[in-house]
C-alpha positions in Angstrom: -11.8 6.9 -12.4 -10.4 6.1 -15.8 -6.7 7.0 -16.2 -6.1 7.2 -12.5 -3.3 5.1 -11.0 -3.3 3.2 -7.7 -0.4 2.2 -5.5 -0.6 -0.5 -2.8 1.8 0.0 0.1 2.0 -2.9 2.6 3.2 -1.9 6.1 3.6 -3.3 9.6 3.9 -1.4 12.8 7.7 -1.7 12.3 7.5 -0.1 8.9 7.4 -1.1 5.3 7.3 -4.8 4.2 7.7 -6.5 0.9 4.6 -7.7 -1.0 4.3 -11.4 -0.2 2.6 -14.0 -2.3 -0.5 -13.9 0.0 -0.7 -10.1 -0.2 -0.4 -10.2 -4.0 -3.0 -13.0 -4.4 -5.5 -11.6 -2.0 -5.2 -7.8 -2.5 -3.0 -6.6 -5.3 -4.2 -9.0 -8.0 -7.8 -8.1 -7.2 -7.2 -4.4 -7.4 -5.1 -4.8 -10.5 -8.1 -6.4 -12.3 -10.0 -3.1 -11.9 -7.4 -0.3 -11.6 -4.1 0.6 -13.2 -1.4 -0.2 -10.6 2.0 1.4 -10.2 4.5 -1.3 -9.1 5.4 -1.2 -5.5 9.0 -1.9 -6.3 9.1 1.3 -8.4 7.9 3.3 -5.4 10.4 1.7 -3.1 13.2 2.5 -5.6 12.1 6.1 -5.7 12.1 6.3 -1.9 15.6 4.8 -1.7 16.9 7.2 -4.3 15.4 10.1 -2.4 16.9 9.0 0.9 13.5 8.3 2.5 13.4 5.5 5.0 11.4 2.5 4.0 9.6 2.6 7.3 8.1 6.0 6.3 6.7 5.0 2.9 3.1 5.2 4.1 3.4 8.8 5.4 1.2 11.3 3.4 4.1 13.7 2.7 6.2 10.9 1.2 3.2 9.6 -0.8 2.8 13.1 -2.3 6.5 13.6 -2.9 7.2 10.1 -4.4 3.9 8.7 -5.7 2.5 11.8 -7.3 5.4 12.1 -9.8 4.8 8.4 -10.7 1.2 9.4 -11.7 -0.4 7.9 -8.6 -3.7 9.5 -7.6 -4.6 7.2 -4.7 -2.8 4.8 -2.4 -4.1 1.8 -0.5 -2.1 1.4 2.7 -2.4 -2.2 4.0 -1.3 -2.4 7.6 -0.7 -6.0 8.4 -0.9 -7.0 12.1 -0.8 -10.2 14.0 -4.1 -11.7 15.1 -3.0 -15.1 16.3 -0.9 -17.8 14.6 -3.4 -18.6 11.8 -4.6 -15.2 10.8 -3.5 -11.6 10.0 -5.5 -8.5 10.9 -5.5 -6.2 7.9 -6.4 -2.5 8.1 -6.8 -1.0 4.6 -6.9 2.8 4.1 -7.6 4.6 0.8 -5.5 7.8 0.7 -5.8 10.7 -1.8 -2.2 11.3 -2.7 -2.6 14.9 -3.6 -4.2 15.9 -0.3 -3.0 13.2 2.1 -6.5 12.7 3.3 -7.8 9.3 4.3 -11.0 8.6 2.2 -11.9 5.2 3.4 -10.7 2.7 6.1 -11.7 -0.8 6.8 -10.4 -3.7 8.9 -10.7 -7.4 8.4 -9.0 -10.7 9.2 -7.1 -12.6 6.5 -6.7 -16.3 7.3 -3.3 -17.7 6.4 -3.4 -20.5 4.0 -0.5 -22.9 3.9 
């Protein structure tokens, strides 16, 4: 909806990861064309300042505590997993920051392009 802000949080099973060029090109840029995005670095900085582990950035209680004050209404959690040497399995979840509820979840394979 108009005026709502979105946050993209990339994760792996080991915890938070930085947004790589491929993640930016294939996910963040596409979402940014349609929604107002809060920079992931701003969210990481807020977590660090609050003493929250970077491996816990995708937890609903941390999204509510850190993202809501930044004006974020929804978060897209991108869980990046291995699916062979040439592809990455991506599980994307849309989270309502205020309630912590998962609204939508989908999985797909992203081929790595050199």
